[in-house]
N, C-alpha and C positions, 0 to 999 in steps of 0.2 A: 305361290304366296298369295294369300287372300287379304288384300289391302283395300280398305274403303277409301277411295280417292275423293278429295274435296274438289268441288267445281271452282272455277274462277270467281263467280259471284259470291260463293260461300266464303272464300278466302278474303276477298275485299271487304265483305260485311264484317267478318271477324276482326280485321285490322281496324275498321272504322270504330269498333267498340273497344279498341285498345287491348284486345286479347291477342297476345303475341306468342308464337311458337319459337322454340330455341333454334330450329333448323327449317329452312324452306329450300327444298331441293326441287327446282323448276326445270323440267326437261321436255323436249319434244320438238316437233317440226314447225309449229306456229309460233314465231318469235313475238308476235303482238302481245299475247297474254303474259308471257314471261317478262317482257319489258314493262307492262302495266303494273304487275305485282311488285317488281323490283323498284320501279320509280315511286310507287306509293310508299313503300318502306323507306326509301332513301329521302323522300320529301317530308314525310309526316311523323315518323317515330321520334326523332330527336328535334330539339329546338336548334335554331341557327348557331347559338352559342355552344351547345353540346356537341354539334357536328365537328367542330374544330379538333377536339381531342378524341372523339368516340366513334367517328365514322371512317371506315377504311374501304377503299376499292382496290381489289387485287385482280390481275389478269392471269388466266390459266396458263398462257404460254410463257409467262415470266415467273412462275412460282412452282412450289412443290406442296404436297400434302402436309409435310412437316412445317413449312412456313405458315400455312393456314391454321394448323392446330395451335402453334405457338401464339399466333395473333388472337385466336378465338379463346384461349385460356387466360388472357389478360382480363383484369377487372376494369369496369368503366371508371372514368375520372369525373367526379362531381355530377354524375347522372345515374339514372336507374339502369340504363342499358348502353351497350356498345353495339354498333351495327357493322358487320363485315360482309361486303358484297364481293363475290367471286364471279367475274364475268369471263365468258369464253372458257368455262371449265371443261368443255369437250376437248380442249387441246391438251389437257393434263394426261400424262402417261400413268401417274400413280393415284388416280382418283379413288380407287378402292381403299387406299390407306387412310382416307378420311374416316373410315369406320372407327378407328381408335378414339376419335373425338366424338363422333355422332352417337356412339353407345352411351356416353355420359357427358352430354353437353352442359355448359354452364347456363343457368337460368338467366343470368344477366347479359348474355351474348345472344344476338340475333344473327345467325349465319345464313346468308342467302346465296345459294349456288345456282348460277345460270348454266344450264347444260343444253345448249340450243342445237336444234336440227337432228338430235339423236335421242335415244331412250336408254336409260340405265338397264343393264341386265338384271331383271328382277330375281333371277335364281341366285345371284351373288349376295354376299353379306351386307353390303352398303345399303342396297334397296330395302332389305329386310329390317335393318335396325333404325332407319329414319323414322318410321311411324311408331315403332316399338318404344322409342325414347321420347315420344311426344312431338316429334317433328312432322312436317307436311311434305308428302311426296306428290307433286303435281304433274300431270301429263297434259301437255299442250298440243292437241291434235289439230291438224289442218281441217278446215271446214270443207265439206263437199260443195261443188259449185252451186247446187240447188239450196244450200243453207245460207249462202252469203247475203241474199236479199233480206232475209229475216234478221240477220245480224246487223245489217246496215240500218234497217228500220229501228231496231232497239238502240243502236249507238246514237242515232239522231234524236231519238226520244229523250235520251239523257241530256241532250243539248236544247231541248224544247223545239225541235224541228221535225219536219216530215220531208219526204222526197217523192216527186211524181214517179209513178211506176215505170214509165218509159225512160225517165232520166236515170233511175236506179239500174235498169237493164243495160242502158248504154254504158254507164260507168263500170259495171261489173264485167261486161263484154270486153272492155278496154283494159281493165286492171287485173282481171282474174280473181283468184281467191286469196291474194296477199293482203291480209287485214291491215298490216302496218302501212302499206302503200295507200290503201283506200282511206284509212284514218288521216294520213298526212294530207292527201288531196282534199278531203272534206274540210280539214282545218284551214287550208289555204283558201278554199271556196267560201267558207263562212266569213273570213276576213274580207274577201273581194266583194261579196254581195251584201255585206253589212251584218253585224251580229244580231240586229233586230229582225232580220228576215226569218220568216217562219217555214217557207217551203223552197226546195231546190227544184228548178224546172230544167227541161232539156236545153233551153236557151242559156241558162246559167252555166251548164256544163260546157256548151260550145264556146261561150265567150271567155271562160276562165280556165278551162283545162285543155281546150284546143281539140276536143273530139266533136266532129260535126254532128249536129242533131239530125241531119238529113242523109248524110253519107257515112254510114257505119255498118258493121256486120248485122246488127239487129234489123236495120231498115232494108238491107239487101235480102235477108231471109224473108222478110215480110213481102217484098216485091216478088220474090221467087214463088212463095206460097200463093200469091194472088195472080201469078203469071203476068205481072206487069212488066213487059219487056222494056219499055221506055225508061221507067224508073230504075230497073236493074242495071241497064246500060249506063245511065248517068252515074250511078254509084261506082260501077266498075271503072269508068273513066276517071273518076275522082281518086280511086285507089291507085290506078296506074300512074297518076301524077306524083303520088307520094308512097311508093312501095315500101319504104323503110318503116313507115308508121302503120302500113296495112299489109303485112306479109300474107301471101297467098295461103301459106300453110295454116295460119290462124283462121283465115276465112273458110277453107275447106273443112277444118276441124269443127268450126262453129256450125256450118251447114250440116255436117254429119250428125252433130248432136241434135239439131232441130228435126232432121228427118228420122232419126232413131225414135224420137218422141212421137212423131207423126205415125210411125209404124205401130207403136204401142197404142196410140189413140184408136187406130182402125180396129183393134181387137178388144177394146174395152166393152164390157157388157153395159155398164151404166155410163151414159154420155151426158149426164147432167153436169152443169158448170162446176159445182162443188166436187163431184166425184172425179172429173177430169183433172181439175187443179191439184187434187190430192194425189191421184195416180201418177201424173206426169211431173209432180213437184214444181208447178209453175203458179204464178199469181192468177187468181180468177180473172183478172183484168185481161190476160193474154189468151184465154181459152178460145176466143173467137178466131185467133190466128190459126189454130189447129182445125177448127171447123171449116174454115176457108181452104186450108191446105188439103184436108181430106176430100173436099168436093173436087179439087183440081188434080189430085194424085191418088189413084187407087192404091191398094196395098201392093199390088203387083208392080205398079209404076215406082212406088217407094223403094222396093228392092232393087230395081234397075238404077235408081238415083244413087242409092248407097254404094252400089258397085262402081258407078261413074266417079263418085267422090273419092273412093279408094284409088281408082286408076289415075285421077288427076293429081291426087296428093303425091303419088309416086312420080308422075311426070314433072311436078314442080320441084322435085328433088333430083331431077336429071335422068330418070329412067324412061327408056323408050319414047323419047320426045325430041323433036328437032326444033321445037319452039322454046326459046330461052326467055322471052318477054313474059313476065308473070301476068301483066294486064291482058295480053292476047290469050294466054292459057285460060284465065278466068272467064273471059268473054266466050270462049269456045265451050267451056264447061257449062256455064249458065244457059247458053243457047241450047245445048243438048238436053239439059234438065227440063227447061220450059217447053221445048218442042218434042 
C-alpha cells in the first residue's frame, strides 16, 4: 500500500488551523507523539461546555469495535463535532472490524485511535481504508539516539529556551531516547529553575534531576579518552556507591558506543570538524573528544578495547567471572583500557 504519511508537525499545524480529519489512527513505538496529538485534540477541538456531552474516552481493553462504531455514529449535541478517543487500542482483539465505520466515517465525529508500541498491518483492510476515507494514518517511530539531541533543541526552542551541549548530553545519556520521559523532566526542570530562565546548564541538571555533572557516563568516557586515570577512578568510585543508578551494563554499552565512533573516526578521509560531526552524528562541540581519543588510542588499540568491553559486559552478567562487585569489575575494565 502506497500511503503518504503525515508528519507530527504537519498534523499539529493542520489542527491549529481547525482542519479536522474524521479519523486519526495513531500507531507506533514512540508514545510521545501519539500523546501530544491526542492531548491537542482533547484540549482544543471542543469548548469546555461542549466536552460534557460530546467528548468520550474509551479504553481498548474494556471495549469492542461494535461499541466504538455505535458511539462514533452518534451525532453531536449542540456542537459541530463530537470527539471519541480510544486509548490502548492495541489491547483490542477485533480492531480490524473498525473498518466498517472507517470506510464511511461521519464528518461530525473525530475518532482518535491510540495504537501504542505496535504498528497496524498495512496489508490488511483497516490500514488501507483510513487514508482512503480522508482519515490520517500516523506512524510514531522511535528516534535513534543520535537524533534525540536535535529533538531536544527543537523542543526547548518552542519554550524559548536553549540547553548547554554538555547538559544535553548528560540528560540524554541518563534518560535514553524516551521522549515522554525527557519532556517530563524538562517541564519539572523549567519549574525548578524558573520559567524566565533561558538556558539549562549542567549545574541545573545536577541540582534538580540528581544526575551529577561531574560523575556520569559522559564524563567517564571523556576521562578514558584523555587517559585521565585519577578522574576515571573518582567517577568509578562514585558509581560504586550508587550502583542502582549507575548500572555497569549501561556504562559498558555507553563506552562501547563511544569507541565504535572512535573507530569510525580513524577511517574518515575528511577529519574537518563539520565532516566529523556529520559522519559520527555528534555535535561539533564534541569533535575534540574524538581527536583526543584518536591520539591516545590507535585503530588497533580501539579493536582491543571493543573486545574488552564485550568481555566485561559478559562478566557483569555473571559469565566467566569470580568478581561480583560491579565497582571492582568497572575499575579493572577501565585500568585495562587505559593501560
